[in-house]
C-alpha positions in Angstrom: 7.3 -3.1 3.2 3.5 -2.0 2.7 2.2 -3.5 -0.6 -1.1 -1.7 -1.5 -4.1 -2.7 -3.8 -7.1 -0.8 -4.8 -10.0 -4.1 -3.8 -10.5 -6.0 -0.7 -10.6 -9.0 -2.8 -7.1 -8.8 -4.0 -5.7 -8.1 -0.7 -6.7 -10.7 0.8 -5.4 -12.9 -1.8 -2.2 -11.1 -1.9 -1.9 -11.5 2.1 -2.6 -15.3 2.0 0.1 -15.7 -1.2 2.9 -13.4 0.9 2.2 -15.4 4.2 2.7 -18.7 2.2 5.7 -17.4 0.7 6.9 -16.2 3.6 6.0 -18.9 5.9 9.6 -20.5 7.3 11.1 -16.9 7.7 10.8 -14.3 10.3 8.5 -12.0 8.7 5.4 -10.5 10.5 2.6 -10.5 7.5 -0.3 -8.3 8.6 -3.4 -7.2 6.7 -5.3 -4.2 7.1 -9.0 -2.7 5.4 -12.0 -1.7 6.6 -13.2 -5.5 7.9 -9.8 -6.6 9.1 -10.5 -6.9 12.6 -12.0 -10.6 12.2 -10.9 -12.9 9.5 -11.7 -16.8 8.8 -8.9 -19.3 8.7 -9.7 -22.8 8.5 -13.2 -22.1 9.9 -11.7 -20.5 12.8 -11.7 -16.2 13.7 -8.5 -14.9 13.8 -8.3 -11.2 15.2 -6.2 -8.7 13.2 -5.5 -5.4 14.9 -3.3 -3.6 12.5 -2.1 -0.7 15.1 -0.4 -3.6 17.4 1.8 -3.9 14.4 3.8 -1.1 14.3 7.1 -2.4 12.4 5.9 -5.6 11.0 7.6 -6.6 8.1 5.3 -6.6 5.5 1.4 -4.8 5.7 -1.0 -5.4 3.0 -3.7 -2.6 2.7 -5.5 -0.3 0.5 -3.8 3.0 -0.4 -7.2 4.4 1.6 -5.4 3.2 5.1 -2.5 5.6 4.5 -5.1 8.2 3.7 -4.7 9.5 7.2 -1.3 11.1 6.8 -3.1 13.2 4.2 -5.9 14.3 6.1 -4.4 14.3 9.2 -6.8 11.9 10.9 -6.5 10.0 14.2 -3.4 7.9 14.1 -1.8 9.5 11.2 1.3 10.5 13.4 1.9 6.5 14.0 1.3 6.0 10.2 3.5 8.1 9.8 6.3 6.7 12.0 5.4 3.2 10.6 6.2 4.4 6.7 9.3 6.5 7.1 12.1 4.8 5.4 10.2 1.8 3.7 9.4 0.2 0.6 5.8 0.9 -0.5 4.1 -0.5 -3.6 1.2 1.0 -5.0 -0.3 -1.7 -7.5 -2.7 -1.4 -10.1 -3.3 2.3 -9.2 -4.6 2.9 -12.9 -8.0 1.3 -11.0 -8.9 4.5 -9.3 -11.2 7.2 -9.8 -10.2 10.9 -10.1 -10.8 11.8 -6.3 -8.8 8.6 -5.2 -6.3 9.4 -7.7 -5.4 12.5 -5.9 -5.2 11.1 -2.9 -2.7 8.7 -4.1 -0.9 11.5 -5.6 -0.6 13.2 -2.4 0.4 9.7 -0.5 3.4 9.5 -3.2 4.5 12.8 -2.4 4.3 12.4 1.4 6.2 9.1 1.2 8.7 10.9 -0.9 9.3 13.7 1.7 9.5 10.4 4.4 12.3 8.7 2.5 10.2 6.0 1.3 11.3 4.2 -2.1 8.0 3.8 -3.8 7.6 1.5 -6.2 4.3 1.6 -8.3 2.7 -1.6 -10.3 0.4 -2.1 -13.1 -0.1 -4.0 -16.3 -1.9 -1.9 -18.3 -1.8 2.1 -17.2 1.9 3.0 -19.1 0.6 1.7 -22.7 -2.7 4.0 -22.9 -2.1 6.7 -20.6 0.4 8.9 -19.7 -1.2 10.7 -16.8 0.0 9.0 -13.8 3.8 9.3 -14.9 3.4 12.8 -15.5 1.7 13.5 -12.1 4.3 11.4 -10.2 7.2 13.2 -12.0 5.3 16.5 -10.8 4.7 15.6 -7.2 8.2 13.8 -6.6 10.4 15.5 -9.4 11.3 11.9 -10.8 9.6 9.3 -12.5 11.9 6.2 -13.6 10.1 3.3 -15.7 11.2 -0.1 -15.3 9.1 -3.0 -17.3 9.4 -6.3 -15.9 8.4 -8.8 -18.1 
């Protein structure tokens, strides 16, 4: 499973939450963002090298870390193989600027083509904005809406 959020602070918080929730399981939970090589935990530094964790149970990141699959930059093949057939959660997508929205829509199109199950989360988008649902339907051919209260 890949869990994406827009901001480093929210990624760090979600990573910590998932690690706690899954602490008594065999799940491997990893964090990826621009500053993810070192993380302070209980006063000590932990090293995080994402590429060594292909196939990890849970990865928490921004959509920017998946952008290699859009632009074909270094490491995109490994990212595609790791993503293939996985659940991908794109949370808080309403926060992105138009340039990032375009990248995220292309990511969604590619994820669909490699048989990913795509889950989009937002607390506000659908109430006041019909752009995202229409755009998602255009790139994937479908848009299924589920409300969770």
